[in-house]
N, CA, C and O of each residue as an XYZ file, in Angstrom:
880
protein
N     -29.946     55.252     68.612
C     -30.987     56.049     67.966
C     -30.429     56.633     66.675
O     -29.299     57.122     66.644
N     -31.231     56.579     65.603
C     -30.814     57.105     64.317
C     -30.929     58.622     64.344
O     -32.025     59.147     64.544
N     -29.820     59.346     64.148
C     -29.812     60.808     64.214
C     -29.948     61.466     62.853
O     -29.834     62.687     62.743
N     -30.194     60.667     61.804
C     -30.318     61.237     60.480
C     -31.618     62.014     60.370
O     -32.611     61.631     60.989
N     -31.642     63.108     59.588
C     -32.877     63.847     59.378
C     -33.906     62.941     58.719
O     -33.556     61.967     58.053
N     -35.190     63.276     58.915
C     -36.264     62.464     58.381
C     -36.167     62.319     56.874
O     -36.464     61.247     56.347
N     -35.755     63.375     56.154
C     -35.767     63.349     54.701
C     -34.443     62.876     54.095
O     -34.254     62.967     52.881
N     -33.533     62.377     54.920
C     -32.252     61.944     54.384
C     -32.328     60.486     53.950
O     -31.589     59.638     54.450
N     -33.227     60.208     53.018
C     -33.436     58.837     52.549
C     -32.246     58.326     51.754
O     -31.926     57.138     51.799
N     -31.591     59.222     51.026
C     -30.464     58.810     50.189
C     -29.334     58.236     51.039
O     -28.779     57.188     50.709
N     -28.990     58.919     52.134
C     -27.906     58.461     52.988
C     -28.266     57.131     53.653
O     -27.402     56.268     53.815
N     -29.529     56.959     54.039
C     -29.959     55.706     54.660
C     -29.856     54.555     53.665
O     -29.441     53.449     54.012
N     -30.240     54.835     52.428
C     -30.161     53.801     51.401
C     -28.707     53.425     51.132
O     -28.392     52.249     50.951
N     -27.823     54.421     51.106
C     -26.401     54.155     50.885
C     -25.821     53.287     52.002
O     -25.005     52.400     51.753
N     -26.246     53.550     53.212
C     -25.766     52.746     54.346
C     -26.212     51.288     54.212
O     -25.459     50.365     54.521
N     -27.446     51.101     53.747
C     -27.973     49.747     53.604
C     -27.248     48.963     52.515
O     -26.911     47.795     52.712
N     -27.008     49.600     51.365
C     -26.358     48.865     50.274
C     -24.891     48.578     50.611
O     -24.327     47.579     50.164
N     -24.280     49.467     51.404
C     -22.897     49.247     51.820
C     -22.798     48.022     52.719
O     -21.833     47.264     52.633
N     -23.797     47.826     53.585
C     -23.784     46.707     54.520
C     -23.846     45.361     53.802
O     -23.306     44.369     54.292
N     -24.499     45.324     52.649
C     -24.638     44.052     51.925
C     -23.626     43.928     50.787
O     -23.701     43.001     49.980
N     -22.676     44.872     50.728
C     -21.608     44.785     49.736
C     -21.983     45.222     48.339
O     -21.320     44.848     47.372
N     -23.048     46.018     48.218
C     -23.436     46.565     46.915
C     -22.787     47.922     46.759
O     -22.867     48.760     47.657
N     -22.133     48.150     45.606
C     -21.311     49.349     45.447
C     -22.065     50.584     44.979
O     -21.609     51.703     45.212
N     -23.202     50.408     44.329
C     -23.906     51.567     43.777
C     -25.390     51.266     43.614
O     -25.825     50.119     43.718
N     -26.154     52.319     43.359
C     -27.582     52.145     43.124
C     -27.825     51.382     41.823
O     -28.814     50.662     41.695
N     -26.926     51.543     40.869
C     -27.043     50.810     39.611
C     -26.909     49.315     39.865
O     -27.658     48.509     39.313
N     -25.946     48.955     40.709
C     -25.762     47.536     41.038
C     -26.967     47.013     41.822
O     -27.383     45.871     41.630
N     -27.525     47.842     42.700
C     -28.719     47.455     43.449
C     -29.867     47.181     42.482
O     -30.643     46.244     42.667
N     -29.959     48.012     41.451
C     -30.984     47.821     40.431
C     -30.825     46.470     39.745
O     -31.803     45.762     39.507
N     -29.572     46.121     39.429
C     -29.304     44.853     38.742
C     -29.581     43.657     39.654
O     -30.130     42.645     39.219
N     -29.192     43.789     40.928
C     -29.368     42.686     41.875
C     -30.843     42.445     42.184
O     -31.286     41.300     42.270
N     -31.595     43.521     42.349
C     -32.995     43.420     42.744
C     -33.952     43.201     41.581
O     -35.076     42.734     41.768
N     -33.495     43.543     40.374
C     -34.383     43.438     39.218
C     -35.317     44.629     39.096
O     -36.249     44.621     38.291
N     -35.063     45.649     39.898
C     -35.864     46.881     39.833
C     -35.172     47.898     38.939
O     -33.954     47.851     38.765
N     -35.935     48.804     38.380
C     -35.345     49.845     37.547
C     -34.671     50.896     38.433
O     -34.994     51.012     39.615
N     -33.747     51.651     37.869
C     -33.089     52.717     38.639
C     -34.103     53.775     39.051
O     -33.964     54.415     40.093
N     -35.117     53.949     38.223
C     -36.168     54.911     38.560
C     -36.878     54.505     39.841
O     -37.185     55.352     40.681
N     -37.145     53.193     39.996
C     -37.791     52.709     41.220
C     -36.899     52.905     42.432
O     -37.372     53.235     43.520
N     -35.586     52.697     42.232
C     -34.641     52.907     43.334
C     -34.611     54.383     43.736
O     -34.535     54.705     44.922
N     -34.670     55.271     42.752
C     -34.652     56.707     43.031
C     -35.884     57.135     43.823
O     -35.829     58.109     44.574
N     -36.973     56.429     43.665
C     -38.194     56.768     44.419
C     -37.968     56.585     45.922
O     -38.533     57.308     46.742
N     -37.131     55.603     46.263
C     -36.802     55.408     47.680
C     -36.034     56.613     48.193
O     -36.307     57.123     49.280
N     -35.062     57.065     47.394
C     -34.270     58.251     47.778
C     -35.146     59.486     47.942
O     -34.835     60.383     48.725
N     -36.250     59.520     47.188
C     -37.131     60.688     47.225
C     -38.189     60.607     48.317
O     -39.039     61.489     48.435
N     -38.132     59.540     49.118
C     -39.091     59.410     50.210
C     -40.433     58.851     49.787
O     -41.430     59.030     50.486
N     -40.466     58.179     48.652
C     -41.730     57.658     48.127
C     -41.899     56.159     48.386
O     -42.713     55.506     47.732
N     -41.145     55.618     49.324
C     -41.232     54.195     49.606
C     -42.654     53.735     49.928
O     -43.049     52.671     49.452
N     -43.450     54.482     50.716
C     -44.812     54.023     51.018
C     -45.706     53.923     49.790
O     -46.720     53.226     49.820
N     -45.342     54.612     48.705
C     -46.162     54.597     47.504
C     -45.776     53.468     46.546
O     -46.424     53.268     45.518
N     -44.720     52.736     46.890
C     -44.267     51.644     46.032
C     -45.127     50.408     46.272
O     -45.687     50.233     47.355
N     -45.230     49.549     45.250
C     -46.048     48.345     45.365
C     -45.403     47.365     46.342
O     -44.198     47.415     46.588
N     -46.219     46.482     46.887
C     -45.718     45.499     47.830
C     -44.709     44.575     47.155
O     -43.696     44.213     47.754
N     -44.991     44.187     45.889
C     -44.067     43.323     45.172
C     -42.697     43.973     45.036
O     -41.670     43.309     45.178
N     -42.688     45.284     44.757
C     -41.431     46.010     44.624
C     -40.690     46.054     45.951
O     -39.472     45.879     45.993
N     -41.427     46.289     47.038
C     -40.797     46.352     48.356
C     -40.213     45.003     48.767
O     -39.172     44.956     49.423
N     -40.865     43.915     48.394
C     -40.361     42.585     48.730
C     -39.039     42.341     48.004
O     -38.091     41.828     48.597
N     -38.974     42.710     46.714
C     -37.728     42.555     45.956
C     -36.614     43.391     46.586
O     -35.481     42.928     46.717
N     -36.939     44.606     46.970
C     -35.945     45.500     47.555
C     -35.471     44.970     48.907
O     -34.278     45.018     49.208
N     -36.398     44.466     49.720
C     -36.030     43.963     51.042
C     -35.132     42.731     50.936
O     -34.210     42.560     51.734
N     -35.403     41.873     49.949
C     -34.555     40.697     49.751
C     -33.136     41.114     49.361
O     -32.160     40.547     49.853
N     -33.026     42.099     48.483
C     -31.712     42.542     48.015
C     -30.925     43.221     49.123
O     -29.703     43.089     49.186
N     -31.619     43.953     50.003
C     -30.957     44.673     51.096
C     -30.851     43.809     52.356
O     -30.267     44.224     53.357
N     -31.423     42.607     52.290
C     -31.357     41.644     53.397
C     -31.977     42.189     54.684
O     -31.460     41.979     55.781
N     -33.081     42.883     54.522
C     -33.868     43.360     55.665
C     -35.330     43.069     55.371
O     -35.715     42.928     54.210
N     -36.139     42.979     56.401
C     -37.557     42.721     56.197
C     -38.246     43.986     55.703
O     -37.710     45.088     55.825
N     -39.430     43.814     55.147
C     -40.202     44.972     54.696
C     -40.553     45.868     55.875
O     -40.542     47.093     55.761
N     -40.865     45.247     57.007
C     -41.175     46.045     58.206
C     -39.994     46.929     58.609
O     -40.181     48.079     59.009
N     -38.770     46.383     58.502
C     -37.594     47.181     58.842
C     -37.393     48.317     57.847
O     -36.982     49.414     58.223
N     -37.683     48.051     56.584
C     -37.577     49.127     55.587
C     -38.521     50.267     55.952
O     -38.160     51.440     55.852
N     -39.724     49.918     56.373
C     -40.689     50.947     56.774
C     -40.178     51.721     57.987
O     -40.319     52.941     58.060
N     -39.584     51.001     58.935
C     -39.064     51.676     60.124
C     -37.898     52.608     59.798
O     -37.731     53.659     60.417
N     -37.087     52.196     58.803
C     -35.919     52.983     58.429
C     -36.289     54.239     57.644
O     -35.779     55.328     57.908
N     -37.186     54.065     56.676
C     -37.483     55.186     55.785
C     -38.724     55.977     56.164
O     -38.824     57.163     55.850
N     -39.672     55.330     56.836
C     -40.860     56.051     57.293
C     -41.184     55.546     58.695
O     -42.165     54.824     58.877
N     -40.367     55.920     59.700
C     -40.532     55.391     61.057
C     -41.885     55.721     61.654
O     -42.332     56.868     61.620
N     -42.539     54.690     62.207
C     -43.824     54.893     62.877
C     -43.876     54.164     64.219
O     -44.893     54.186     64.912
N     -42.769     53.521     64.571
C     -42.757     52.695     65.782
C     -41.959     53.380     66.885
O     -41.339     54.413     66.631
N     -41.953     52.830     68.119
C     -41.158     53.390     69.220
C     -39.681     53.472     68.892
O     -38.933     54.179     69.569
N     -39.247     52.752     67.857
C     -37.847     52.811     67.435
C     -37.447     54.239     67.088
O     -36.282     54.609     67.232
N     -38.402     55.041     66.633
C     -38.092     56.421     66.225
C     -39.166     57.371     66.732
O     -39.776     58.088     65.938
N     -39.405     57.390     68.021
C     -40.443     58.228     68.584
C     -40.120     59.714     68.465
O     -41.011     60.554     68.590
N     -38.855     60.043     68.225
C     -38.470     61.447     68.127
C     -38.806     62.024     66.766
O     -38.661     63.228     66.555
N     -39.257     61.181     65.828
C     -39.573     61.664     64.488
C     -41.079     61.899     64.379
O     -41.887     61.081     64.820
N     -41.429     63.019     63.790
C     -42.839     63.356     63.640
C     -43.253     63.101     62.199
O     -42.708     63.713     61.280
N     -44.206     62.208     61.996
C     -44.671     61.865     60.668
C     -46.007     62.537     60.404
O     -46.924     62.410     61.215
N     -46.140     63.246     59.297
C     -47.430     63.863     58.971
C     -48.538     62.824     58.944
O     -48.295     61.666     58.602
N     -49.747     63.223     59.300
C     -50.872     62.304     59.371
C     -51.132     61.615     58.042
O     -51.447     60.426     58.006
N     -51.001     62.359     56.949
C     -51.247     61.784     55.630
C     -50.266     60.663     55.334
O     -50.642     59.626     54.786
N     -48.983     60.878     55.706
C     -47.976     59.843     55.488
C     -48.267     58.626     56.353
O     -48.090     57.488     55.917
N     -48.716     58.870     57.586
C     -49.026     57.778     58.490
C     -50.146     56.914     57.923
O     -50.100     55.687     58.016
N     -51.145     57.554     57.340
C     -52.268     56.820     56.742
C     -51.804     55.982     55.567
O     -52.240     54.845     55.388
N     -50.897     56.566     54.749
C     -50.386     55.839     53.590
C     -49.590     54.610     54.009
O     -49.720     53.542     53.412
N     -48.767     54.770     55.041
C     -47.963     53.651     55.513
C     -48.859     52.567     56.101
O     -48.632     51.377     55.881
N     -49.877     52.983     56.848
C     -50.803     51.991     57.411
C     -51.492     51.213     56.293
O     -51.632     49.993     56.377
N     -51.917     51.913     55.258
C     -52.567     51.247     54.130
C     -51.601     50.278     53.458
O     -51.978     49.187     53.033
N     -50.346     50.710     53.375
C     -49.338     49.838     52.767
C     -49.144     48.576     53.596
O     -49.053     47.474     53.054
N     -49.081     48.744     54.914
C     -48.890     47.595     55.794
C     -50.056     46.619     55.700
O     -49.862     45.404     55.745
N     -51.263     47.151     55.568
C     -52.444     46.297     55.405
C     -52.350     45.528     54.100
O     -52.642     44.332     54.059
N     -51.941     46.210     53.024
C     -51.797     45.561     51.722
C     -50.685     44.521     51.755
O     -50.804     43.451     51.158
N     -49.614     44.843     52.450
C     -48.493     43.907     52.580
C     -48.943     42.629     53.286
O     -48.599     41.524     52.866
N     -49.713     42.791     54.358
C     -50.213     41.638     55.097
C     -51.138     40.805     54.224
O     -51.097     39.575     54.259
N     -51.987     41.492     53.430
C     -52.903     40.773     52.545
C     -52.128     39.951     51.527
O     -52.493     38.810     51.242
N     -51.048     40.531     50.968
C     -50.256     39.822     49.976
C     -49.514     38.646     50.606
O     -49.389     37.587     49.991
N     -49.021     38.831     51.831
C     -48.342     37.745     52.528
C     -49.279     36.552     52.711
O     -48.879     35.402     52.530
N     -50.531     36.841     53.074
C     -51.508     35.769     53.246
C     -51.817     35.100     51.915
O     -51.991     33.883     51.848
N     -51.884     35.910     50.845
C     -52.142     35.375     49.513
C     -50.995     34.475     49.062
O     -51.219     33.411     48.486
N     -49.755     34.918     49.331
C     -48.588     34.118     48.958
C     -48.549     32.811     49.745
O     -48.181     31.766     49.207
N     -48.931     32.875     51.027
C     -48.948     31.666     51.853
C     -49.969     30.677     51.319
O     -49.725     29.471     51.287
N     -51.125     31.204     50.897
C     -52.161     30.340     50.335
C     -51.695     29.736     49.022
O     -51.931     28.558     48.756
N     -51.026     30.551     48.193
C     -50.515     30.063     46.919
C     -49.478     28.972     47.134
O     -49.474     27.964     46.428
N     -48.595     29.175     48.112
C     -47.563     28.185     48.411
C     -48.191     26.864     48.840
O     -47.732     25.791     48.451
N     -49.258     26.957     49.656
C     -49.942     25.756     50.112
C     -50.578     25.016     48.940
O     -50.521     23.788     48.872
N     -51.189     25.771     48.008
C     -51.822     25.153     46.842
C     -50.796     24.494     45.939
O     -51.032     23.404     45.418
N     -49.647     25.156     45.750
C     -48.592     24.587     44.913
C     -48.034     23.312     45.530
O     -47.740     22.347     44.826
N     -47.892     23.318     46.855
C     -47.387     22.130     47.543
C     -48.362     20.977     47.382
O     -47.956     19.833     47.178
N     -49.672     21.287     47.476
C     -50.687     20.258     47.314
C     -50.643     19.671     45.910
O     -50.744     18.456     45.742
N     -50.491     20.534     44.891
C     -50.404     20.069     43.508
C     -49.168     19.198     43.306
O     -49.222     18.174     42.624
N     -48.045     19.620     43.911
C     -46.807     18.854     43.768
C     -46.949     17.485     44.415
O     -46.501     16.482     43.859
N     -47.572     17.442     45.589
C     -47.770     16.167     46.267
C     -48.658     15.244     45.434
O     -48.368     14.055     45.295
N     -49.739     15.793     44.881
C     -50.642     14.967     44.098
C     -49.967     14.419     42.843
O     -50.168     13.259     42.484
N     -49.164     15.255     42.174
C     -48.465     14.779     40.980
C     -47.423     13.723     41.351
O     -47.199     12.773     40.601
N     -46.786     13.897     42.519
C     -45.806     12.915     42.972
C     -46.478     11.590     43.314
O     -45.937     10.518     43.043
N     -47.669     11.677     43.915
C     -48.401     10.468     44.252
C     -48.811      9.704     42.992
O     -48.842      8.473     42.984
N     -49.122     10.438     41.944
C     -49.445      9.784     40.670
C     -48.247      8.986     40.170
O     -48.398      7.873     39.665
N     -47.059      9.561     40.313
C     -45.831      8.888     39.877
C     -45.576      7.641     40.723
O     -45.117      6.619     40.215
N     -45.879      7.738     42.021
C     -45.615      6.638     42.945
C     -46.742      5.598     42.995
O     -46.687      4.648     43.775
N     -47.752      5.790     42.163
C     -48.947      4.955     42.285
C     -48.644      3.461     42.220
O     -49.115      2.702     43.067
N     -47.864      3.026     41.229
C     -47.578      1.598     41.100
C     -46.818      1.073     42.319
O     -47.056     -0.048     42.768
N     -45.897      1.894     42.855
C     -45.163      1.473     44.067
C     -46.113      1.355     45.244
O     -46.025      0.407     46.023
N     -47.026      2.319     45.378
C     -47.971      2.306     46.479
C     -48.848      1.056     46.444
O     -49.205      0.502     47.484
N     -49.185      0.626     45.239
C     -50.066     -0.527     45.101
C     -49.335     -1.841     45.379
O     -49.830     -2.682     46.130
N     -48.161     -2.016     44.776
C     -47.533     -3.335     44.775
C     -46.457     -3.549     45.851
O     -46.130     -4.692     46.172
N     -45.908     -2.470     46.405
C     -44.856     -2.660     47.400
C     -45.357     -3.360     48.661
O     -44.682     -4.274     49.135
N     -46.518     -2.976     49.235
C     -46.998     -3.700     50.418
C     -47.227     -5.185     50.140
O     -47.048     -6.028     51.018
N     -47.627     -5.493     48.892
C     -47.823     -6.896     48.533
C     -46.488     -7.637     48.541
O     -46.407     -8.777     48.998
N     -45.450     -6.988     48.036
C     -44.118     -7.597     48.027
C     -43.619     -7.819     49.441
O     -43.020     -8.852     49.739
N     -43.867     -6.845     50.318
C     -43.443     -6.983     51.715
C     -44.150     -8.165     52.369
O     -43.538     -8.946     53.097
N     -45.455     -8.284     52.098
C     -46.213     -9.388     52.688
C     -45.656    -10.734     52.233
O     -45.574    -11.676     53.021
N     -45.273    -10.822     50.954
C     -44.723    -12.071     50.428
C     -43.404    -12.412     51.120
O     -43.148    -13.571     51.445
N     -42.572    -11.402     51.343
C     -41.289    -11.617     52.000
C     -41.481    -12.011     53.459
O     -40.780    -12.887     53.967
N     -42.431    -11.366     54.133
C     -42.667    -11.668     55.544
C     -43.169    -13.098     55.724
O     -42.888    -13.737     56.738
N     -43.922    -13.603     54.723
C     -44.424    -14.968     54.785
C     -43.340    -15.997     54.435
O     -43.469    -17.184     54.732
N     -42.263    -15.505     53.791
C     -41.157    -16.392     53.424
C     -39.843    -15.646     53.654
O     -39.248    -15.123     52.712
N     -39.391    -15.599     54.916
C     -38.180    -14.836     55.268
C     -36.934    -15.263     54.509
O     -35.949    -14.526     54.468
N     -36.971    -16.443     53.911
C     -35.793    -16.933     53.193
C     -35.602    -16.212     51.859
O     -34.536    -16.300     51.249
N     -36.612    -15.515     51.418
C     -36.490    -14.802     50.144
C     -35.418    -13.719     50.249
O     -35.419    -12.946     51.206
N     -34.501    -13.651     49.276
C     -33.449    -12.617     49.281
C     -34.025    -11.206     49.271
O     -33.364    -10.260     49.700
N     -35.238    -11.066     48.787
C     -35.849     -9.727     48.688
C     -35.994     -9.059     50.047
O     -36.165     -7.842     50.129
N     -35.926     -9.858     51.124
C     -36.059     -9.289     52.466
C     -35.014     -8.217     52.731
O     -35.233     -7.305     53.527
N     -33.892     -8.334     52.068
C     -32.802     -7.385     52.293
C     -33.085     -5.996     51.724
O     -32.438     -5.024     52.112
N     -34.037     -5.900     50.817
C     -34.292     -4.595     50.184
C     -35.384     -3.806     50.884
O     -35.602     -2.635     50.572
N     -36.070     -4.434     51.826
C     -37.178     -3.742     52.493
C     -36.742     -2.428     53.140
O     -37.417     -1.416     52.955
N     -35.632     -2.405     53.897
C     -35.244     -1.128     54.535
C     -34.888     -0.028     53.544
O     -34.903      1.152     53.894
N     -34.567     -0.410     52.301
C     -34.107      0.585     51.336
C     -35.201      1.556     50.908
O     -34.908      2.680     50.501
N     -36.440      1.137     50.997
C     -37.531      2.005     50.551
C     -38.292      2.631     51.723
O     -39.332      3.261     51.531
N     -37.771      2.453     52.922
C     -38.408      3.052     54.096
C     -38.559      4.570     53.958
O     -39.592      5.107     54.358
N     -37.564      5.283     53.405
C     -37.725      6.732     53.243
C     -38.917      7.115     52.373
O     -39.557      8.137     52.621
N     -39.223      6.313     51.362
C     -40.381      6.604     50.511
C     -41.656      6.490     51.324
O     -42.557      7.319     51.197
N     -41.730      5.472     52.152
C     -42.892      5.301     53.019
C     -43.019      6.468     53.990
O     -44.119      6.967     54.228
N     -41.896      6.900     54.549
C     -41.912      8.033     55.481
C     -42.340      9.315     54.779
O     -43.029     10.155     55.357
N     -41.916      9.453     53.511
C     -42.287     10.646     52.743
C     -43.788     10.713     52.546
O     -44.401     11.752     52.791
N     -44.390      9.609     52.104
C     -45.832      9.607     51.865
C     -46.612      9.776     53.162
O     -47.674     10.399     53.177
N     -46.086      9.222     54.244
C     -46.743      9.387     55.539
C     -46.697     10.847     55.995
O     -47.638     11.339     56.618
N     -45.593     11.537     55.679
C     -45.467     12.950     56.054
C     -46.467     13.811     55.298
O     -46.796     14.914     55.736
N     -46.947     13.316     54.172
C     -47.969     14.037     53.396
C     -49.378     13.745     53.898
O     -50.352     14.306     53.396
N     -49.480     12.871     54.885
C     -50.795     12.536     55.422
C     -51.446     11.368     54.711
O     -52.646     11.144     54.871
N     -50.669     10.600     53.912
C     -51.210      9.455     53.195
C     -51.281      8.261     54.145
O     -50.279      7.899     54.761
N     -52.450      7.654     54.265
C     -52.649      6.552     55.193
C     -53.123      5.320     54.438
O     -54.016      5.402     53.595
N     -52.516      4.173     54.749
C     -52.907      2.918     54.102
C     -54.255      2.449     54.632
O     -54.568      2.612     55.811
N     -55.047      1.863     53.737
C     -56.336      1.292     54.118
C     -56.207     -0.226     54.075
O     -55.890     -0.795     53.031
N     -56.450     -0.877     55.195
C     -56.381     -2.334     55.318
C     -54.945     -2.819     55.161
O     -54.024     -2.011     55.035
N     -54.753     -4.121     55.167
C     -53.436     -4.718     54.998
C     -53.554     -5.956     54.125
O     -54.606     -6.595     54.085
N     -52.488     -6.291     53.431
C     -52.498     -7.412     52.503
C     -52.823     -8.715     53.245
O     -52.249     -9.004     54.295
N     -53.760     -9.500     52.677
C     -54.154    -10.762     53.282
C     -55.306    -10.643     54.251
O     -55.869    -11.657     54.663
N     -55.674     -9.424     54.629
C     -56.762     -9.221     55.576
C     -58.103     -9.577     54.926
O     -58.331     -9.269     53.756
N     -58.978    -10.219     55.685
C     -60.308    -10.563     55.198
C     -61.313     -9.584     55.800
O     -61.445     -9.481     57.019
N     -62.012     -8.876     54.934
C     -62.895     -7.805     55.380
C     -64.196     -7.813     54.574
O     -64.242     -8.373     53.478
N     -65.264     -7.188     55.119
C     -66.528     -7.097     54.383
C     -66.359     -6.172     53.168
O     -65.726     -5.120     53.252
N     -66.931     -6.586     52.062
C     -66.803     -5.822     50.819
C     -67.574     -4.498     50.903
O     -68.748     -4.462     51.272
N     -66.873     -3.411     50.548
C     -67.477     -2.080     50.509
C     -67.117     -1.450     49.174
O     -65.974     -1.029     48.994
N     -68.044     -1.368     48.235
C     -67.733     -0.847     46.894
C     -67.245      0.598     46.882
O     -66.672      1.051     45.891
N     -67.467      1.321     47.974
C     -67.022      2.709     48.028
C     -65.503      2.810     48.146
O     -64.895      3.763     47.661
N     -64.896      1.809     48.801
C     -63.443      1.860     49.013
C     -62.718      0.635     48.480
O     -61.488      0.587     48.487
N     -63.473     -0.358     48.018
C     -62.853     -1.594     47.520
C     -63.055     -1.750     46.010
O     -64.078     -1.344     45.459
N     -62.067     -2.340     45.364
C     -62.143     -2.634     43.936
C     -61.908     -4.128     43.726
O     -60.839     -4.645     44.050
N     -62.904     -4.813     43.188
C     -62.771     -6.240     42.943
C     -61.821     -6.493     41.780
O     -61.949     -5.872     40.725
N     -60.876     -7.396     41.966
C     -59.954     -7.732     40.886
C     -60.696     -8.485     39.789
O     -60.441     -8.283     38.602
N     -61.625     -9.360     40.202
C     -62.452    -10.087     39.234
C     -63.703    -10.590     39.931
O     -63.769    -10.649     41.159
N     -64.695    -10.952     39.125
C     -65.937    -11.486     39.663
C     -66.867    -10.408     40.190
O     -66.647     -9.216     39.978
N     -67.897    -10.844     40.872
C     -68.911     -9.951     41.424
C     -69.062    -10.224     42.915
O     -68.843    -11.343     43.378
N     -69.430     -9.215     43.640
C     -69.650     -9.371     45.078
C     -70.725     -8.401     45.526
O     -70.892     -7.327     44.947
N     -71.443     -8.786     46.551
C     -72.442     -7.925     47.149
C     -71.821     -7.206     48.349
O     -70.916     -7.722     49.005
N     -72.320     -6.032     48.610
C     -71.804     -5.284     49.765
C     -71.963     -6.114     51.032
O     -73.049     -6.617     51.319
N     -70.888     -6.255     51.781
C     -70.903     -7.043     53.001
C     -70.306     -8.424     52.844
O     -69.976     -9.075     53.835
N     -70.161     -8.888     51.582
C     -69.531    -10.190     51.359
C     -68.081    -10.149     51.836
O     -67.416     -9.116     51.750
N     -67.608    -11.272     52.332
C     -66.238    -11.332     52.818
C     -65.266    -11.405     51.631
O     -65.407    -12.257     50.753
N     -64.285    -10.507     51.618
C     -63.279    -10.477     50.555
C     -61.888    -10.422     51.183
O     -61.726    -10.117     52.365
N     -60.891    -10.727     50.353
C     -59.512    -10.735     50.833
C     -58.724     -9.621     50.163
O     -58.818     -9.429     48.951
N     -57.948     -8.889     50.950
C     -57.163     -7.764     50.430
C     -55.947     -8.296     49.670
O     -55.151     -9.072     50.199
N     -55.829     -7.857     48.413
C     -54.679     -8.221     47.592
C     -53.673     -7.069     47.498
O     -52.460     -7.277     47.533
N     -54.207     -5.856     47.377
C     -53.353     -4.656     47.361
C     -54.011     -3.605     48.229
O     -55.216     -3.376     48.124
N     -53.227     -2.958     49.093
C     -53.795     -1.961     49.997
C     -54.235     -0.734     49.224
O     -53.770     -0.474     48.115
N     -55.148      0.020     49.838
C     -55.580      1.299     49.278
C     -55.033      2.427     50.127
O     -54.373      2.187     51.139
N     -55.307      3.666     49.714
C     -54.760      4.811     50.450
C     -55.786      5.934     50.536
O     -56.588      6.162     49.630
N     -55.717      6.629     51.679
C     -56.573      7.779     51.917
C     -55.689      8.953     52.325
O     -54.727      8.794     53.076
N     -56.034     10.131     51.815
C     -55.303     11.352     52.180
C     -56.305     12.305     52.808
O     -57.080     12.971     52.122
N     -56.265     12.350     54.139
C     -57.275     13.134     54.839
C     -58.634     12.462     54.667
O     -58.783     11.270     54.933
N     -59.623     13.235     54.222
C     -60.951     12.696     53.975
C     -61.100     12.187     52.543
O     -62.143     11.637     52.190
N     -60.080     12.360     51.724
C     -60.155     12.005     50.309
C     -59.565     10.621     50.062
O     -58.457     10.310     50.502
N     -60.338      9.789     49.341
C     -59.847      8.465     48.957
C     -58.902      8.624     47.778
O     -59.288      9.148     46.732
N     -57.664      8.173     47.945
C     -56.677      8.319     46.863
C     -56.624      7.077     45.982
O     -56.617      7.191     44.756
N     -56.586      5.888     46.589
C     -56.575      4.628     45.844
C     -57.472      3.622     46.551
O     -57.409      3.473     47.771
N     -58.302      2.939     45.784
C     -59.156      1.915     46.370
C     -58.342      0.672     46.740
O     -57.288      0.397     46.166
N     -58.865     -0.061     47.712
C     -58.254     -1.328     48.109
C     -58.636     -2.386     47.070
O     -59.817     -2.554     46.768
N     -57.661     -3.091     46.529
C     -57.963     -4.156     45.569
C     -58.181     -5.458     46.321
O     -57.335     -5.898     47.099
N     -59.338     -6.063     46.070
C     -59.740     -7.241     46.822
C     -60.184     -8.356     45.873
O     -60.464     -8.119     44.698
N     -60.240     -9.568     46.409
C     -60.739    -10.707     45.634
C     -61.712    -11.500     46.488
O     -61.673    -11.434     47.717
N     -62.583    -12.249     45.829
C     -63.561    -13.058     46.554
C     -62.866    -14.209     47.266
O     -61.862    -14.738     46.788
N     -63.403    -14.581     48.393
C     -62.879    -15.725     49.128
C     -63.656    -16.950     48.687
O     -64.862    -17.053     48.915
N     -62.962    -17.866     48.061
C     -63.642    -19.061     47.529
C     -63.889    -20.093     48.622
O     -64.449    -21.155     48.353
């Protein structure tokens, strides 16, 4: 049990920076990117009034979670049941925790969006490989004597990467299927929906979204 007085924020902060090998509040300021004035607010017991972004920077520098910082400087949990917190302070901390949770959800959403953008840009880069590699594999499988057969395992990780993103191939090279203009692209000539066509290059779908159409040709 922590026996420090409720208002001894300075000593608690000193204990935390000592644990992570920081020698002074000035160094903590440099490590965290926060101003010394912001650090002094913690010493003054104003941690609940600090922004969530500031608390996240401070928690990273002190190597503790934001929740632990709240428990240390403004205890509200069974960890410190012997401490009495004024109702006004309790309300402020609760509001802070709600805001912290909201920001965490916002950051998670932002991270998901950034990952989606990165995947899409990567798929654009891999587009030519996605189109022509299955065709090369089909050619090698039809003629095992081709030296190119030896390189097939080398690109397996790329295939696994795209599969981990949820990218799924549509049809297979050489397959004969009814023409569907929604997902098929004719290499040349004209075809009516339902006409039998042959797959020349596979297409790809990511979830419900069509990423690349299947390239097909008429069967003469």
